[in-house]
N, C-alpha and C positions, 0 to 999 in steps of 0.2 A: 376559237376565234371569238365566239359570242359569250364565252365564260366570263370575260371581263365585264361585259354589259349586264350579265346576270348579277354580278357583284358590284352594282353601280357605284355605291359609296362605301364599300367595305375596305377599311384601311388596315385591318388585322389579317394575320395569316401570311401565306407565301404564294407566289406565282412563279412557275417555272419559265424557262426561256421560251419554250414553245408557245405558251399562252400569251406571254408578253409580245413576242414578235409577230404572232398572228394578229393580235389586236392592232399593232402598229401598221401592219399591212392593210387591215381593214380601214384604218384612218386615212392612209395614203390613197387608197382606191376611192373612198368617199370624197376626199378633197379634190382629186382629179375629176371625178364625176361632176362635182358642183362647179368646178371651173368651166366645164363644158356648158353647163346650164346657165352660167352667168354671162355668157357671150351675148351681147346685145347688138343693136344696130351700129354703135360706135366702136365695137370691138370688146374684148374682155374687160370687165370692170377692174380686174386686178391690175391691169396695165395702167389704169388711170390713178392708181394709188388708193382706190376705195375697195372695201370688202363687199362683195355682193351679198344680197339678202339671204340667199340660200346658204352660202358659205358661212355667214354669221350664225345662222341657226345650227348648222352642223357643228361649227366650232364650239358654241356654248353647250350644245347637247353632249359633246364628247369630252369636255374639259374635266369634269369631276371623274368620269371613268378613267381617263388618261392618267390623272394624278394618282388615283387609287391603285391602278395596276402597276404603276411605276414604284409606288411605296411598297407594295407587296413583292415586287421583283427585288427591291433593295433588301427587304426582309429575307428573301431567299439566299442572298449573299451575306447574310448576318450583319447587315448595316441598318442603322436607324432610318426611319422614313424622313427624318429631318434633313437628310442628305439632298432631298429634292430642292432645298433652298439654294444649293450651289449653282443652280441654273441662272441665278442673278449675277454671277461673276462672268463677265463677258469672255467668250471663247473657251476658257478653261472649264467652266461649268458644264457646258454641253458635251465637251469631249470626255470629261470625267464621268458623267452619267451614262454616256454611250459605252464606255469601257465597263462600268459596273453592270450594265444591262447585258453585256456580252459574256461576262464571267459565269462560270459554272456555279450553281448554288451549292450550299453546304450539304454534305451527305447526312442523311438521317435527320433527327430532330435538332433544332437549334432554339434559341431563346424566343423565337417568334412562332414556333409550332412545328408540326410534322412536315416532312418533305412533301411537296406537291407531286401529283401524278405526272408522269412524263407524257 
């Protein structure tokens, strides 16, 4: 879970499914926790269309590690990290990256390095 945070801005190598999805789970838990902390006297700030201060800090703190672990996950499926840019294609991009993240990585060594530990 914390392996992706140890490799904060490492865009080389490979990340297995377990590492990637545990990091995603950590991000979701932190986001839910910050939503609870952002509840003020007028209700949750996210309902008013504004991002709370704590949510913004967590978002920017996890932005680079999120991109780097996704790039390494794409490397595990023998795809270039540039596939991350498909996120800018509405709907199709998110679905495509989700499918790539769910796919099994290539067995053994590929052009991005040795297979990650399970």
